[in-house]
N, C-alpha and C positions, 0 to 999 in steps of 0.2 A: 503495500500499500505506499501511497505518497504520504509524507510527512507534512503536516501543515500546523505551524506554530501560530500563527496570525491570520486573522481573517478581515478583510477591509472592503467596505461597500462604498462605491462611488456613487454620490447624489446627482451627479452629472448624467444625463441620459445618453446612451450610445445607439448608433446605426447598427442593427443587428446584421447587416450584411458585412460588417467589419471582419476581417480575419485575425489571424495571430500576431502578424507583424503591426497591422494597425492598432490592435488592443494593446499589444505591448507598448507601443509608443504613448498610447494613452495612459497606461499606467505610469509611465515615467513622467508625463505631463502632470497627472493629477497627485501622485503620491511622491514624486520626486525620484524613485528608483524602484526597481523591482528586486526585492530582497529574497533570497534563498528561503524555502520552506514558508513561504506567505502566499495567500490568495487572495485575489483581487476580483470583486464582482462588479457586474455592469449591468444595468437595466435598460430596456427601451423606454421611449417617452409614455407608450400606452401601459406599460406595467405588466404586461403579460409574458415576458421573455427575459431571461437572464443569461449572461455569459460569465464564466469564471475562468480566469488564467490562473494558473498555478506554477511557479518557479520552483522546481524539485533540487535546485543545486546544479544541475547538469543541462536542463534544458525547460522548455515550458510545455505545458499542458494546457488545452482550451477545450471547455465543456460547455453544453448550454442546457437550459431547461426551459420548457414552454408549459403554461398552464393552458389547459383546454377551456377552463370556465374560470370567471373571476380574475382577479389581479394581484400580483405581489403587493404587499403593504410597504409603499416606499415614500420617502420624502424628497422631492425635487429640489435641486440647489447647485450650488458651485463647488462644495468640498467633499469630504469624505467621512465615514464613520467606521469605528472599529467595532467588530460584531465579537461576541463570545460564542463559543459552540452551541449552546442552547438559542442563542439568537438566530444564528445561521440556519440550524435545523428547522425553526419556525418559520423564517422567511422563505426557504425553499418550498415549503408546504402551502405558501400563502396566508399563513397567519399573522397576526399582529405582533411582530417580533420586538417592537419597542416597549411593549408591556413586561417584558422579561428582564429589564435591566435592573432591576431591584431584586432579583432572584424570586418573585411571587410573593413578596412579603405583604401582608394587608395591614394597612396602617389606619384605615377609616371605614367605619360601618354606616 
C-alpha cells in the first residue's frame, strides 16, 4: 500500500480533464511543493468529482472519484485545508467532513 502521512484539500476548483502533469503543477502552485507521502485532493466546480495526487517518494499516483448522486461537501476559495484521516474518509463518501474537526464531541444540547 502507498503510505500517506498527510492529506490536503485544495479549495480552488480544478478542471477534471487535467492529467498528472497539470495537477502536479497545480499542487506546486497551491501548496508550494509536492512532498513525499502526502496526498493532494482537488474537486471540480460542481462538486461531484475528486482527483487525488499522491507522491510516494519515487513518483506520483493519480486517482479520481465521481459521485453518481449528490455532491462532495466542499468549500470553494483560494487556499487549502489539512484533512485528518476520518475527515478524508467522510469527504470521499460525500458526507459533511467539516463536522468531524473536533472528533464528534457534543458541547451543546
